[in-house]
C-alpha positions as YAML, in Angstrom:
chain: A
units: angstrom
residues:
- id: 1
  name: MET
  ca: [-12.09, -0.51, -7.36]
- id: 2
  name: THR
  ca: [-13.84, 0.40, -3.91]
- id: 3
  name: ARG
  ca: [-16.13, 2.90, -2.83]
- id: 4
  name: ARG
  ca: [-17.47, 4.04, 0.32]
- id: 5
  name: SER
  ca: [-19.76, 2.36, 1.67]
- id: 6
  name: SER
  ca: [-22.15, 5.12, 0.78]
- id: 7
  name: GLY
  ca: [-22.06, 3.83, -2.89]
- id: 8
  name: THR
  ca: [-20.97, 8.18, -3.62]
- id: 9
  name: PRO
  ca: [-18.09, 7.48, -5.66]
- id: 10
  name: SER
  ca: [-14.99, 9.70, -4.20]
- id: 11
  name: ILE
  ca: [-11.88, 11.35, -5.68]
- id: 12
  name: ARG
  ca: [-10.18, 7.92, -5.24]
- id: 13
  name: ASP
  ca: [-12.92, 6.06, -6.99]
- id: 14
  name: VAL
  ca: [-12.55, 7.79, -9.96]
- id: 15
  name: ALA
  ca: [-8.31, 7.71, -9.40]
- id: 16
  name: ALA
  ca: [-8.75, 3.90, -9.49]
- id: 17
  name: ALA
  ca: [-11.20, 4.00, -12.11]
- id: 18
  name: ALA
  ca: [-8.37, 5.82, -14.73]
- id: 19
  name: GLY
  ca: [-5.84, 4.22, -13.38]
- id: 20
  name: VAL
  ca: [-3.99, 7.43, -12.21]
- id: 21
  name: SER
  ca: [-3.07, 9.24, -8.92]
- id: 22
  name: TYR
  ca: [-5.80, 10.71, -7.14]
- id: 23
  name: GLN
  ca: [-3.65, 14.41, -7.26]
- id: 24
  name: THR
  ca: [-3.97, 13.59, -11.02]
- id: 25
  name: VAL
  ca: [-7.42, 13.60, -10.94]
- id: 26
  name: SER
  ca: [-7.44, 16.60, -8.93]
- id: 27
  name: ARG
  ca: [-5.58, 18.55, -11.81]
- id: 28
  name: VAL
  ca: [-8.00, 17.42, -13.91]
- id: 29
  name: LEU
  ca: [-10.74, 19.02, -11.89]
- id: 30
  name: ASN
  ca: [-9.20, 22.08, -11.97]
- id: 31
  name: ASP
  ca: [-7.86, 22.54, -15.34]
- id: 32
  name: SER
  ca: [-4.20, 21.87, -14.77]
- id: 33
  name: PRO
  ca: [-2.01, 22.36, -18.06]
- id: 34
  name: ARG
  ca: [0.15, 19.65, -16.44]
- id: 35
  name: VAL
  ca: [-2.27, 17.24, -17.22]
- id: 36
  name: ASN
  ca: [-1.85, 15.44, -21.25]
- id: 37
  name: PRO
  ca: [-4.82, 15.27, -23.35]
- id: 38
  name: ASP
  ca: [-4.81, 11.29, -23.26]
- id: 39
  name: THR
  ca: [-4.65, 11.05, -19.32]
- id: 40
  name: ARG
  ca: [-7.61, 13.85, -19.53]
- id: 41
  name: ARG
  ca: [-9.76, 12.00, -21.61]
- id: 42
  name: GLN
  ca: [-9.10, 9.14, -19.52]
- id: 43
  name: VAL
  ca: [-10.33, 10.78, -15.98]
- id: 44
  name: LEU
  ca: [-13.37, 12.33, -17.88]
- id: 45
  name: ASP
  ca: [-14.14, 9.08, -19.02]
- id: 46
  name: ALA
  ca: [-13.69, 7.46, -15.59]
- id: 47
  name: ILE
  ca: [-15.80, 10.81, -14.18]
- id: 48
  name: GLU
  ca: [-18.99, 10.14, -16.73]
- id: 49
  name: ARG
  ca: [-18.93, 6.47, -15.69]
- id: 50
  name: LEU
  ca: [-19.11, 7.09, -12.14]
- id: 51
  name: GLY
  ca: [-21.23, 9.68, -11.99]
- id: 52
  name: TYR
  ca: [-18.52, 11.72, -9.87]
- id: 53
  name: ARG
  ca: [-20.07, 14.66, -8.18]
- id: 54
  name: PRO
  ca: [-16.66, 16.94, -7.84]
- id: 55
  name: ASN
  ca: [-17.50, 19.42, -4.37]
- id: 56
  name: ARG
  ca: [-17.15, 22.95, -5.30]
- id: 57
  name: ALA
  ca: [-14.78, 23.14, -2.12]
- id: 58
  name: ALA
  ca: [-12.23, 20.51, -2.70]
- id: 59
  name: ARG
  ca: [-11.72, 22.51, -6.69]
- id: 60
  name: ALA
  ca: [-11.60, 25.57, -4.71]
- id: 61
  name: LEU
  ca: [-8.84, 23.70, -2.39]
- id: 62
  name: GLY
  ca: [-7.17, 22.13, -5.22]
- id: 63
  name: SER
  ca: [-6.88, 25.57, -7.43]
- id: 64
  name: GLY
  ca: [-5.06, 27.36, -3.99]
- id: 65
  name: GLN
  ca: [-8.08, 29.52, -3.75]
- id: 66
  name: SER
  ca: [-9.36, 30.43, 0.10]
- id: 67
  name: SER
  ca: [-12.25, 28.19, 0.99]
- id: 68
  name: THR
  ca: [-15.24, 27.78, 3.57]
- id: 69
  name: VAL
  ca: [-15.51, 25.65, 6.39]
- id: 70
  name: THR
  ca: [-18.67, 25.39, 8.68]
- id: 71
  name: VAL
  ca: [-18.96, 24.85, 12.03]
- id: 72
  name: VAL
  ca: [-22.15, 23.49, 13.07]
- id: 73
  name: THR
  ca: [-22.45, 23.06, 17.01]
- id: 74
  name: SER
  ca: [-25.22, 23.28, 19.36]
- id: 75
  name: ASN
  ca: [-23.37, 25.83, 21.59]
- id: 76
  name: THR
  ca: [-21.12, 28.91, 21.33]
- id: 77
  name: THR
  ca: [-20.96, 29.81, 24.82]
- id: 78
  name: LEU
  ca: [-19.97, 26.80, 26.85]
- id: 79
  name: TYR
  ca: [-16.28, 26.36, 27.61]
- id: 80
  name: GLY
  ca: [-15.75, 23.26, 25.55]
- id: 81
  name: TYR
  ca: [-17.40, 24.00, 22.66]
- id: 82
  name: ALA
  ca: [-16.36, 27.97, 22.35]
- id: 83
  name: SER
  ca: [-12.38, 26.84, 22.76]
- id: 84
  name: THR
  ca: [-12.94, 24.30, 20.18]
- id: 85
  name: LEU
  ca: [-15.03, 26.90, 17.80]
- id: 86
  name: GLN
  ca: [-11.66, 29.21, 18.76]
- id: 87
  name: GLY
  ca: [-9.25, 26.76, 17.70]
- id: 88
  name: ILE
  ca: [-10.61, 26.03, 14.11]
- id: 89
  name: GLU
  ca: [-11.24, 29.74, 13.61]
- id: 90
  name: GLU
  ca: [-7.15, 30.38, 14.35]
- id: 91
  name: ALA
  ca: [-5.98, 27.49, 12.49]
- id: 92
  name: ALA
  ca: [-8.64, 28.41, 9.61]
- id: 93
  name: ARG
  ca: [-7.04, 31.97, 9.05]
- id: 94
  name: ALA
  ca: [-3.70, 31.09, 9.08]
- id: 95
  name: ALA
  ca: [-4.69, 28.45, 6.14]
- id: 96
  name: GLY
  ca: [-6.86, 31.05, 4.20]
- id: 97
  name: PHE
  ca: [-9.95, 29.93, 4.84]
- id: 98
  name: ALA
  ca: [-13.35, 31.78, 5.86]
- id: 99
  name: VAL
  ca: [-15.37, 30.24, 8.57]
- id: 100
  name: GLY
  ca: [-19.11, 30.27, 9.31]
- id: 101
  name: VAL
  ca: [-21.08, 28.85, 11.90]
- id: 102
  name: ARG
  ca: [-24.42, 27.27, 11.85]
- id: 103
  name: VAL
  ca: [-25.83, 26.41, 15.61]
- id: 104
  name: VAL
  ca: [-28.41, 23.51, 15.48]
- id: 105
  name: GLU
  ca: [-30.96, 24.36, 17.96]
- id: 106
  name: SER
  ca: [-31.44, 20.62, 19.17]
- id: 107
  name: ASP
  ca: [-31.63, 17.25, 18.39]
- id: 108
  name: ALA
  ca: [-35.39, 17.94, 17.26]
- id: 109
  name: PRO
  ca: [-35.60, 15.81, 13.27]
- id: 110
  name: ALA
  ca: [-36.81, 19.38, 12.45]
- id: 111
  name: ASP
  ca: [-33.48, 21.24, 13.57]
- id: 112
  name: VAL
  ca: [-31.24, 18.16, 12.52]
- id: 113
  name: ARG
  ca: [-33.07, 18.51, 9.47]
- id: 114
  name: CYS
  ca: [-32.64, 22.23, 8.88]
- id: 115
  name: ALA
  ca: [-28.84, 22.31, 9.30]
- id: 116
  name: VAL
  ca: [-28.43, 19.37, 7.44]
- id: 117
  name: GLU
  ca: [-29.64, 21.59, 4.18]
- id: 118
  name: HIS
  ca: [-28.00, 24.42, 5.16]
- id: 119
  name: VAL
  ca: [-24.89, 22.73, 5.06]
- id: 120
  name: SER
  ca: [-25.63, 20.66, 2.49]
- id: 121
  name: ASP
  ca: [-25.32, 23.22, -0.11]
- id: 122
  name: HIS
  ca: [-22.43, 23.63, -1.97]
- id: 123
  name: ASN
  ca: [-21.33, 27.01, -0.53]
- id: 124
  name: ALA
  ca: [-21.13, 25.98, 2.67]
- id: 125
  name: GLY
  ca: [-17.77, 24.18, 1.91]
- id: 126
  name: GLY
  ca: [-15.79, 21.87, 4.10]
- id: 127
  name: VAL
  ca: [-17.97, 20.84, 7.66]
- id: 128
  name: VAL
  ca: [-17.01, 20.36, 10.90]
- id: 129
  name: VAL
  ca: [-19.51, 19.16, 13.35]
- id: 130
  name: ILE
  ca: [-18.59, 19.99, 17.45]
- id: 131
  name: ALA
  ca: [-20.67, 16.23, 18.18]
- id: 132
  name: PHE
  ca: [-20.77, 16.68, 22.07]
- id: 133
  name: ASP
  ca: [-23.83, 16.13, 22.44]
- id: 134
  name: SER
  ca: [-26.89, 14.18, 20.85]
- id: 135
  name: ALA
  ca: [-27.88, 17.80, 18.56]
- id: 136
  name: GLY
  ca: [-24.61, 17.28, 16.75]
- id: 137
  name: ALA
  ca: [-24.18, 13.84, 16.78]
- id: 138
  name: ALA
  ca: [-27.50, 13.90, 14.77]
- id: 139
  name: VAL
  ca: [-26.72, 15.94, 12.45]
- id: 140
  name: LEU
  ca: [-23.00, 14.19, 11.48]
- id: 141
  name: ARG
  ca: [-24.98, 11.26, 11.19]
- id: 142
  name: ALA
  ca: [-27.41, 12.63, 8.65]
- id: 143
  name: LEU
  ca: [-24.99, 14.85, 6.20]
- id: 144
  name: PRO
  ca: [-25.31, 13.21, 2.70]
- id: 145
  name: ALA
  ca: [-21.99, 11.50, 1.86]
- id: 146
  name: HIS
  ca: [-21.17, 14.05, -0.77]
- id: 147
  name: VAL
  ca: [-20.58, 16.43, 1.78]
- id: 148
  name: PRO
  ca: [-17.03, 16.70, 3.00]
- id: 149
  name: ALA
  ca: [-17.48, 16.45, 7.17]
- id: 150
  name: VAL
  ca: [-15.55, 15.54, 10.16]
- id: 151
  name: ALA
  ca: [-16.16, 15.97, 13.72]
- id: 152
  name: ALA
  ca: [-14.88, 16.76, 17.22]
- id: 153
  name: THR
  ca: [-16.26, 14.08, 19.75]
- id: 154
  name: GLU
  ca: [-16.08, 12.61, 22.88]
- id: 155
  name: ALA
  ca: [-13.34, 10.04, 23.34]
- id: 156
  name: GLY
  ca: [-13.77, 6.87, 21.12]
- id: 157
  name: GLY
  ca: [-15.69, 8.55, 18.47]
- id: 158
  name: LEU
  ca: [-19.05, 8.34, 17.13]
- id: 159
  name: ALA
  ca: [-21.12, 4.73, 16.97]
- id: 160
  name: GLY
  ca: [-22.77, 4.83, 13.58]
- id: 161
  name: SER
  ca: [-20.60, 7.11, 11.61]
- id: 162
  name: THR
  ca: [-17.78, 6.58, 9.16]
- id: 163
  name: ARG
  ca: [-16.67, 10.11, 9.33]
- id: 164
  name: SER
  ca: [-13.23, 11.21, 10.31]
- id: 165
  name: VAL
  ca: [-12.96, 12.44, 14.41]
- id: 166
  name: VAL
  ca: [-10.99, 14.15, 16.33]
- id: 167
  name: PHE
  ca: [-10.60, 13.53, 20.33]
- id: 168
  name: LEU
  ca: [-9.22, 14.29, 23.63]
- id: 169
  name: ASP
  ca: [-8.79, 11.12, 25.65]
- id: 170
  name: GLU
  ca: [-11.32, 12.22, 28.09]
- id: 171
  name: ARG
  ca: [-12.12, 8.28, 28.96]
- id: 172
  name: GLN
  ca: [-8.72, 8.17, 30.36]
- id: 173
  name: ALA
  ca: [-8.36, 11.60, 31.66]
- id: 174
  name: ALA
  ca: [-11.69, 10.49, 34.27]
- id: 175
  name: GLU
  ca: [-9.98, 7.25, 35.27]
- id: 176
  name: ASP
  ca: [-6.48, 9.21, 36.76]
- id: 177
  name: ALA
  ca: [-8.65, 12.19, 38.49]
- id: 178
  name: THR
  ca: [-10.72, 9.21, 40.13]
- id: 179
  name: ARG
  ca: [-7.57, 7.62, 40.67]
- id: 180
  name: HIS
  ca: [-6.51, 10.12, 42.85]
- id: 181
  name: LEU
  ca: [-9.37, 10.60, 44.87]
- id: 182
  name: LEU
  ca: [-8.96, 7.05, 45.88]
- id: 183
  name: ASP
  ca: [-5.50, 7.19, 46.78]
- id: 184
  name: LEU
  ca: [-6.30, 9.89, 48.97]
- id: 185
  name: GLY
  ca: [-8.06, 7.11, 50.93]
- id: 186
  name: HIS
  ca: [-11.51, 8.35, 49.76]
- id: 187
  name: ARG
  ca: [-13.80, 5.27, 50.15]
- id: 188
  name: THR
  ca: [-15.21, 5.90, 46.62]
- id: 189
  name: VAL
  ca: [-16.12, 8.95, 44.12]
- id: 190
  name: HIS
  ca: [-19.69, 10.30, 43.68]
- id: 191
  name: HIS
  ca: [-20.10, 11.57, 40.19]
- id: 192
  name: VAL
  ca: [-22.10, 14.35, 38.93]
- id: 193
  name: ALA
  ca: [-22.09, 13.78, 34.86]
- id: 194
  name: ILE
  ca: [-22.53, 16.18, 32.53]
- id: 195
  name: PRO
  ca: [-25.09, 15.40, 29.05]
- id: 196
  name: SER
  ca: [-23.82, 13.59, 26.76]
- id: 197
  name: GLU
  ca: [-24.73, 11.97, 23.11]
- id: 198
  name: THR
  ca: [-24.51, 8.41, 23.86]
- id: 199
  name: GLY
  ca: [-26.06, 8.39, 27.28]
- id: 200
  name: ALA
  ca: [-22.92, 7.32, 29.29]
- id: 201
  name: SER
  ca: [-20.08, 9.73, 28.58]
- id: 202
  name: ALA
  ca: [-16.52, 9.13, 28.26]
- id: 203
  name: ARG
  ca: [-15.80, 10.54, 31.53]
- id: 204
  name: GLN
  ca: [-18.62, 8.59, 32.95]
- id: 205
  name: ARG
  ca: [-17.19, 5.52, 32.31]
- id: 206
  name: GLY
  ca: [-13.68, 6.64, 33.03]
- id: 207
  name: TRP
  ca: [-14.91, 6.98, 36.65]
- id: 208
  name: ARG
  ca: [-16.65, 3.80, 36.39]
- id: 209
  name: ALA
  ca: [-13.73, 1.94, 35.49]
- id: 210
  name: ALA
  ca: [-11.70, 3.18, 38.09]
- id: 211
  name: LEU
  ca: [-13.79, 2.25, 40.94]
- id: 212
  name: GLU
  ca: [-14.06, -1.31, 39.42]
- id: 213
  name: ALA
  ca: [-10.54, -1.90, 39.19]
- id: 214
  name: SER
  ca: [-10.10, -0.43, 42.46]
- id: 215
  name: GLY
  ca: [-12.73, -2.49, 44.04]
- id: 216
  name: ALA
  ca: [-14.75, 0.37, 45.55]
- id: 217
  name: PRO
  ca: [-18.51, 0.78, 45.42]
- id: 218
  name: VAL
  ca: [-19.67, 2.22, 42.43]
- id: 219
  name: CYS
  ca: [-22.72, 4.95, 43.25]
- id: 220
  name: GLU
  ca: [-25.41, 6.13, 41.67]
- id: 221
  name: VAL
  ca: [-24.54, 8.69, 39.06]
- id: 222
  name: LEU
  ca: [-25.97, 12.02, 39.31]
- id: 223
  name: PRO
  ca: [-27.16, 13.66, 35.66]
- id: 224
  name: VAL
  ca: [-27.14, 17.18, 35.45]
- id: 225
  name: GLY
  ca: [-28.38, 19.30, 32.22]
- id: 226
  name: TRP
  ca: [-25.52, 22.03, 30.93]
- id: 227
  name: ASP
  ca: [-27.28, 24.78, 33.13]
- id: 228
  name: ILE
  ca: [-25.85, 25.17, 36.19]
- id: 229
  name: ARG
  ca: [-28.73, 25.13, 38.83]
- id: 230
  name: SER
  ca: [-29.36, 21.64, 38.16]
- id: 231
  name: ALA
  ca: [-25.77, 20.96, 39.09]
- id: 232
  name: TYR
  ca: [-26.45, 23.03, 42.71]
- id: 233
  name: LEU
  ca: [-29.54, 21.07, 43.49]
- id: 234
  name: ALA
  ca: [-27.67, 18.05, 42.30]
- id: 235
  name: GLY
  ca: [-24.97, 19.22, 44.80]
- id: 236
  name: LEU
  ca: [-27.62, 19.53, 47.76]
- id: 237
  name: ARG
  ca: [-28.48, 15.73, 47.25]
- id: 238
  name: LEU
  ca: [-24.70, 15.21, 47.77]
- id: 239
  name: ALA
  ca: [-24.13, 17.81, 50.96]
- id: 240
  name: ALA
  ca: [-27.16, 15.57, 52.71]
- id: 241
  name: ASP
  ca: [-25.54, 12.54, 53.24]
- id: 242
  name: PRO
  ca: [-22.64, 12.24, 55.59]
- id: 243
  name: GLN
  ca: [-21.01, 9.65, 53.63]
- id: 244
  name: VAL
  ca: [-19.98, 11.70, 50.67]
- id: 245
  name: THR
  ca: [-16.38, 12.69, 50.69]
- id: 246
  name: ALA
  ca: [-15.36, 12.63, 47.03]
- id: 247
  name: VAL
  ca: [-17.19, 14.07, 44.06]
- id: 248
  name: LEU
  ca: [-16.13, 14.06, 40.28]
- id: 249
  name: CYS
  ca: [-17.66, 17.02, 38.43]
- id: 250
  name: GLY
  ca: [-18.52, 16.48, 34.48]
- id: 251
  name: ASN
  ca: [-17.10, 19.97, 33.84]
- id: 252
  name: ASP
  ca: [-15.49, 23.19, 36.26]
- id: 253
  name: ASP
  ca: [-19.20, 25.43, 35.82]
- id: 254
  name: THR
  ca: [-20.58, 21.42, 37.30]
- id: 255
  name: ALA
  ca: [-17.88, 21.91, 39.85]
- id: 256
  name: LEU
  ca: [-18.47, 25.29, 41.06]
- id: 257
  name: ALA
  ca: [-22.63, 24.81, 41.54]
- id: 258
  name: VAL
  ca: [-21.63, 22.12, 43.79]
- id: 259
  name: ARG
  ca: [-18.84, 23.40, 45.94]
- id: 260
  name: ARG
  ca: [-21.64, 26.38, 46.60]
- id: 261
  name: ALA
  ca: [-24.18, 23.65, 47.86]
- id: 262
  name: LEU
  ca: [-21.32, 21.75, 50.02]
- id: 263
  name: HIS
  ca: [-20.91, 25.84, 51.12]
- id: 264
  name: GLU
  ca: [-24.34, 26.38, 52.15]
- id: 265
  name: ALA
  ca: [-24.69, 22.80, 54.01]
- id: 266
  name: GLY
  ca: [-22.01, 23.75, 56.49]
- id: 267
  name: LYS
  ca: [-19.24, 21.63, 53.92]
- id: 268
  name: ASP
  ca: [-15.80, 22.50, 53.97]
- id: 269
  name: VAL
  ca: [-14.04, 21.47, 50.73]
- id: 270
  name: PRO
  ca: [-11.88, 19.73, 50.87]
- id: 271
  name: ARG
  ca: [-11.39, 19.36, 54.86]
- id: 272
  name: ASP
  ca: [-14.87, 17.92, 54.60]
- id: 273
  name: VAL
  ca: [-15.40, 16.63, 51.10]
- id: 274
  name: SER
  ca: [-12.72, 16.69, 47.95]
- id: 275
  name: ILE
  ca: [-13.98, 18.02, 44.62]
- id: 276
  name: VAL
  ca: [-12.56, 17.63, 40.88]
- id: 277
  name: GLY
  ca: [-13.44, 19.63, 38.03]
- id: 278
  name: PHE
  ca: [-13.29, 18.81, 33.91]
- id: 279
  name: ASP
  ca: [-11.54, 21.20, 31.66]
- id: 280
  name: ASP
  ca: [-9.28, 23.59, 33.53]
- id: 281
  name: VAL
  ca: [-11.63, 26.79, 32.85]
- id: 282
  name: PRO
  ca: [-9.42, 29.77, 33.07]
- id: 283
  name: GLY
  ca: [-10.95, 31.13, 36.86]
- id: 284
  name: ALA
  ca: [-10.14, 27.60, 37.97]
- id: 285
  name: ALA
  ca: [-7.00, 28.47, 39.56]
- id: 286
  name: TYR
  ca: [-8.47, 31.51, 41.28]
- id: 287
  name: TRP
  ca: [-11.40, 29.85, 43.15]
- id: 288
  name: THR
  ca: [-11.51, 29.38, 46.95]
- id: 289
  name: PRO
  ca: [-9.76, 26.45, 47.28]
- id: 290
  name: ALA
  ca: [-8.16, 26.60, 44.15]
- id: 291
  name: LEU
  ca: [-10.16, 23.85, 42.06]
- id: 292
  name: THR
  ca: [-8.15, 20.35, 41.34]
- id: 293
  name: THR
  ca: [-9.13, 20.06, 37.69]
- id: 294
  name: VAL
  ca: [-8.55, 18.02, 34.50]
- id: 295
  name: ARG
  ca: [-6.91, 20.58, 31.94]
- id: 296
  name: MET
  ca: [-9.01, 19.87, 28.53]
- id: 297
  name: ASP
  ca: [-6.92, 21.47, 25.32]
- id: 298
  name: PHE
  ca: [-10.16, 22.38, 23.55]
- id: 299
  name: VAL
  ca: [-7.92, 24.39, 21.09]
- id: 300
  name: ALA
  ca: [-5.75, 22.20, 20.08]
- id: 301
  name: LEU
  ca: [-9.05, 19.82, 19.30]
- id: 302
  name: GLY
  ca: [-10.02, 22.47, 16.77]
- id: 303
  name: ARG
  ca: [-6.99, 23.46, 15.41]
- id: 304
  name: ALA
  ca: [-7.01, 19.32, 14.36]
- id: 305
  name: CYS
  ca: [-10.33, 19.28, 13.31]
- id: 306
  name: LEU
  ca: [-9.31, 22.33, 10.65]
- id: 307
  name: ALA
  ca: [-6.48, 20.04, 9.49]
- id: 308
  name: ALA
  ca: [-8.87, 16.84, 8.92]
- id: 309
  name: ILE
  ca: [-11.11, 18.75, 7.03]
- id: 310
  name: THR
  ca: [-8.29, 20.02, 4.74]
- id: 311
  name: ALA
  ca: [-7.34, 16.44, 4.15]
- id: 312
  name: GLU
  ca: [-10.60, 15.75, 3.79]
- id: 313
  name: LEU
  ca: [-11.06, 17.89, 0.77]
- id: 314
  name: ALA
  ca: [-7.88, 16.79, -0.36]
- id: 315
  name: GLY
  ca: [-9.15, 13.74, -0.69]
- id: 316
  name: GLU
  ca: [-6.97, 11.55, 2.05]
- id: 317
  name: PRO
  ca: [-8.34, 8.93, 3.44]
- id: 318
  name: ARG
  ca: [-10.73, 9.33, 6.53]
- id: 319
  name: LYS
  ca: [-9.53, 8.41, 10.13]
- id: 320
  name: VAL
  ca: [-9.49, 8.74, 13.53]
- id: 321
  name: THR
  ca: [-6.97, 11.24, 15.48]
- id: 322
  name: VAL
  ca: [-6.75, 10.99, 19.68]
- id: 323
  name: LEU
  ca: [-4.78, 14.13, 20.84]
- id: 324
  name: ALA
  ca: [-2.09, 14.29, 23.22]
- id: 325
  name: PRO
  ca: [-4.37, 12.82, 26.82]
- id: 326
  name: PRO
  ca: [-5.82, 15.99, 29.46]
- id: 327
  name: ALA
  ca: [-3.88, 16.23, 32.18]
- id: 328
  name: LEU
  ca: [-5.04, 16.58, 36.34]
- id: 329
  name: VAL
  ca: [-3.98, 19.70, 37.22]
- id: 330
  name: VAL
  ca: [-4.12, 19.23, 41.42]
- id: 331
  name: ARG
  ca: [-4.87, 22.20, 43.24]
- id: 332
  name: GLU
  ca: [-6.29, 23.17, 46.38]
- id: 333
  name: SER
  ca: [-9.99, 21.37, 46.32]
- id: 334
  name: THR
  ca: [-8.94, 17.84, 47.27]
- id: 335
  name: ALA
  ca: [-7.32, 16.88, 50.03]
- id: 336
  name: ARG
  ca: [-6.56, 13.31, 52.07]
- id: 337
  name: ALA
  ca: [-9.88, 11.57, 53.39]
- id: 338
  name: ARG
  ca: [-10.33, 12.57, 57.16]
- id: 339
  name: THR
  ca: [-10.59, 9.66, 59.77]
- id: 340
  name: ARG
  ca: [-14.04, 9.11, 60.84]
- id: 341
  name: PRO
  ca: [-14.68, 8.23, 64.36]
...
């Protein structure tokens, strides 16, 4: 018999101990008349022996009743977070789930503990953590094993967690975006990096990999916060360097701020400096110039998270889901590097 590494028995542990399928265990938990008395007694004995405590949300799912999904996120307004939340809500509504949202204020222990205590209550149902940052990641790692949970993460998943995760391959997308700029003849590509749970985001790793593969110089990363002003200040630094001709920005908001800084310094985009963003926010195609960027389907990511938590509640094995790779959308903000005298 196998158990999850935490030592907390799962519905599959009960099934193995009773010599039945996990679907039969689910029927017993939901008082189905389709189970004969001897089998029911075997299952109940296994539950007693193992100390199994069925999750209330899983029982509701098995009985066909409406259940609840609670989304834990540190932000509800940034494009990636909000669009992922939209995908979760749309899929949950179609599947008959109610959706609650719990905002974790920061990765401070007290804030993480507060969020964990909230979703550990049985009324929280299944939990989806948007773990794009350190706050969400800390909540995911701190959740008790008996709480059914999945996470939307950066590419590659989340170190230190065995939970089911879903992600878009933004690392490969960043490689593609950087290679696009190098193919235009730029000697190297500078990177303005958004915050990351790991300290070196998947986008940053993809950027670096493309530079190293081409033998291009790897410049110092300019890290910024989620606030646009910090990206604007990074843009001023780049504008002051005559060697800067191409910039990969961690998201489209960052690209907007860098574009503004370059404009104030008298630098034309894309004649003097080419810029690539990330996410493809709805307005990116209508900037002047229209922004070359990576299209990230966060709504699909949210829908996949709902499918993953539904599987978790049904007792299916945990897994990693990688969605279709994001696509580079080439518009007007990139151009061939100018020949310098």
